[in-house]
C-alpha positions in Angstrom: 127.2 100.8 117.2 128.3 104.1 115.7 128.3 104.1 112.0 131.5 105.9 111.0 134.4 104.0 109.4 132.7 100.6 109.6 134.7 97.6 108.2 132.8 95.0 106.2 132.0 92.3 107.2 133.2 92.3 110.8 131.4 95.5 111.8 128.1 94.5 110.1 127.5 90.8 110.8 125.1 90.2 113.8 125.2 93.9 114.7 122.6 96.6 115.2 123.8 99.8 113.5 122.0 103.1 114.3 122.5 105.8 111.8 121.5 107.1 108.4 120.7 104.0 106.4 121.9 105.5 103.1 125.3 106.4 104.7 125.6 103.0 106.3 124.8 101.2 103.0 127.4 103.2 101.2 130.0 101.4 103.4 128.8 98.0 102.2 130.4 96.5 99.1 128.4 95.8 95.9 126.5 92.5 95.6 127.3 91.4 99.2 123.9 91.2 101.0 121.5 88.3 100.8 118.4 90.0 102.2 117.2 93.5 103.0 114.1 93.9 105.1 113.0 97.4 105.7 110.0 99.6 106.5 111.1 103.2 105.9 109.3 106.2 107.4 106.1 106.9 105.5 106.1 110.7 105.5 102.8 110.6 107.3 102.7 114.3 108.0 102.7 115.0 104.3 101.4 112.1 102.3 100.8 113.9 99.0 99.4 116.8 101.0 96.7 114.8 102.7 98.7 113.3 105.6 98.2 112.8 109.3 97.4 116.1 111.1 98.3 116.9 114.7 95.5 116.6 117.3 93.2 114.6 115.0 90.3 113.4 117.2 88.3 111.4 114.6 88.9 109.2 111.5 91.7 106.7 110.9 94.4 108.7 112.7 92.4 109.5 115.9 94.6 109.3 119.0 97.6 108.0 117.0 100.9 108.8 118.7 102.5 109.6 115.4 100.2 112.6 115.0 103.1 114.5 116.8 105.7 113.0 114.4 108.9 111.2 115.2 111.5 112.6 117.6 114.4 112.1 115.3 113.0 112.3 111.7 111.2 115.0 109.7 108.1 113.2 108.7 106.8 116.1 106.7 109.1 116.3 103.6 107.8 117.9 100.5 106.6 115.1 98.1 109.5 115.6 95.6 112.2 115.5 98.4 110.6 112.4 99.9 110.5 110.7 96.4 114.1 111.6 95.8 115.1 110.2 99.2 113.2 106.9 98.5 114.9 106.7 95.1 118.4 107.0 96.7 117.4 104.5 99.4 116.3 101.9 96.9 119.3 102.6 94.7 121.7 101.7 97.6 119.7 98.5 98.4 119.8 97.4 94.7 123.6 98.0 94.7 124.4 96.0 97.8 121.9 93.1 97.1 123.3 89.9 95.6 122.0 88.8 92.2 120.0 86.0 93.9 119.1 88.1 97.0 115.8 89.7 97.9 114.5 93.1 99.1 111.4 93.1 101.3 110.3 96.8 101.2 107.2 97.7 103.2 105.7 101.0 102.2 102.1 102.3 101.9 100.4 105.3 100.6 98.2 107.4 103.0 95.5 109.1 101.0 
């Protein structure tokens, strides 16, 4: 489903929405979501300057398909830009979650 001019709740319930998650969340009213489950991109190509390098043949990233990055996402943001993006992402989740809701946020640090 395209993510422009979505109407809440009919365009959100039981749907898969492909798009920029921050832009999609901006279309959701405050305090209206029971649960957010997410695993955002990890910025693997630049994890505090020590991320996954292309063509790594040994170590923990040997042969990993993500060495070449994602086809639709810049996985090599400068740390400050990535941190700002994560902050904005979390701010939107916090805004839309109900007071008795939950956010399950899976993130790890590659160092």
